[in-house]
C-alpha positions in Angstrom: 16.7 5.3 37.6 18.7 7.5 35.1 18.9 4.5 32.7 15.1 4.1 32.5 14.6 7.9 31.7 17.2 7.7 28.9 15.5 4.6 27.4 12.1 6.2 27.6 13.4 9.4 25.9 14.9 7.3 23.1 11.7 5.3 22.7 9.6 8.4 22.4 12.0 9.9 19.8 11.6 6.7 17.7 7.8 6.9 17.9 7.9 10.5 16.9 10.1 9.6 13.9 7.7 7.0 12.7 4.7 9.2 13.2 6.2 12.1 11.3 7.3 10.1 8.2 5.9 11.5 5.0 2.7 9.9 3.6 4.5 9.3 0.2 6.9 6.9 1.9 4.0 4.7 2.9 2.9 3.7 -0.6 2.8 0.0 -0.8 2.5 -1.8 -4.1 0.0 -4.7 -4.2 0.8 -7.9 -6.0 -1.4 -6.7 -8.9 0.1 -3.2 -9.4 1.5 -2.8 -12.9 0.2 -6.3 -14.1 -2.0 -7.2 -17.0 -5.6 -7.6 -15.9 -6.3 -10.5 -18.4 -3.1 -12.5 -17.7 -3.6 -12.2 -13.9 -7.3 -13.3 -14.1 -8.5 -10.1 -12.5 -10.5 -9.2 -15.7 -12.7 -12.3 -15.2 -14.8 -10.3 -12.7 -14.9 -6.8 -14.1 -17.2 -3.9 -14.8 -17.1 -0.5 -16.5 -16.9 2.3 -13.9 -16.9 5.2 -16.4 -16.7 5.8 -20.1 -15.4 8.9 -22.0 -14.6 9.9 -25.6 -11.3 10.1 -27.3 -11.5 13.3 -29.4 -9.5 14.7 -32.2 -9.7 18.4 -33.1 -9.7 17.6 -36.8 -11.8 14.4 -36.7 -14.2 14.5 -33.7 -14.6 11.3 -31.7 -12.0 8.7 -32.7 -12.4 6.3 -29.8 -13.5 5.5 -26.3 -11.8 5.1 -23.0 -13.2 3.0 -20.2 -12.2 2.9 -16.5 -12.5 -0.7 -15.4 -12.8 -2.2 -11.9 -12.1 -5.8 -10.8 -14.0 -6.7 -7.6 -12.0 -9.9 -7.5 -8.6 -8.1 -7.3 -9.7 -4.7 -6.1 -7.9 -3.0 -9.0 -8.6 -0.4 -11.7 -7.2 -0.2 -15.3 -8.1 1.5 -18.5 -9.4 -0.1 -21.7 -9.7 1.8 -25.0 -11.1 1.3 -28.5 -9.2 3.2 -31.2 -8.6 3.2 -34.9 -6.5 0.1 -35.9 -3.9 2.5 -37.3 -3.4 4.3 -34.0 -0.6 4.0 -31.5 -0.6 5.6 -28.1 -0.3 5.7 -24.4 -2.8 4.5 -21.7 -2.4 5.8 -18.2 -4.2 5.0 -14.9 -3.9 7.0 -11.7 -4.7 7.0 -8.1 -3.8 9.7 -5.6 -0.5 7.9 -4.8 0.3 5.7 -7.8 0.5 5.8 -11.6 1.0 3.4 -14.5 1.5 4.1 -18.2 1.4 1.6 -21.0 2.3 2.2 -24.6 0.6 0.3 -27.4 1.3 -0.1 -31.2 -1.1 0.0 -34.1 -2.7 -3.1 -35.5 -5.6 -3.7 -33.2 -8.5 -1.6 -32.2 -8.9 -2.7 -28.5 -6.1 -2.0 -26.0 -5.8 -2.1 -22.2 -3.2 -0.9 -19.7 -1.9 -2.4 -16.5 -3.7 -2.4 -13.2 -3.3 -0.4 -10.0 -4.8 -1.5 -6.7 -7.5 1.0 -5.9 -9.7 -0.4 -3.1 -11.6 2.5 -1.5 -9.6 5.2 -3.4 -10.4 7.3 -6.4 -9.0 6.2 -9.8 -9.0 7.8 -13.2 -7.3 7.4 -16.5 -6.3 8.9 -19.8 -5.4 7.8 -23.4 -3.5 9.7 -26.0 -3.2 8.4 -29.6 -1.9 9.4 -33.0 -2.1 7.9 -36.5 -0.3 8.6 -39.8 2.4 10.4 -37.8 0.0 12.7 -36.1 0.0 15.1 -39.1 -3.0 17.1 -40.1 -4.7 16.7 -36.7 -4.5 13.0 -36.7 -4.1 12.7 -33.0 -6.6 12.6 -30.1 -6.9 12.2 -26.4 -9.5 11.5 -23.7 -9.7 11.1 -20.0 -12.1 9.8 -17.4 -13.2 12.1 -14.5 -10.6 12.3 -11.7 -13.3 11.1 -9.3 -14.6 8.4 -11.6 -14.1 5.4 -9.4 -15.4 7.3 -6.3 -19.1 7.5 -7.4 
């Protein structure tokens, strides 16, 4: 009888340990997290969730940022249109995950990597600079933090 009581107490302690583990330890990466939406085929079924401006203090609007959604892969990512001479960083976020992607000048359309975002809010940001960023030649833009939740 004593042996059964000890086993029950140990089992209850193990359950308590699992239940009390922090939520951050339960982040699970999907097979699409941090992958290219076009190479993976996820972009074949996509739509724009939200659009925002990339603004420069000196030059006004210098580009656009689009939060994208793939119903095929249940992922979000950011696409942007910028001046061809700009380089910068594209970031996409959910409450538990984040991905950043740096791009170089030479093209006007860029996109970042994906994050699985089924039934969660996602948002993104872009920061750019051109000609070394001197004279106000830099800009940034972001989608609404609740952009994919509408």
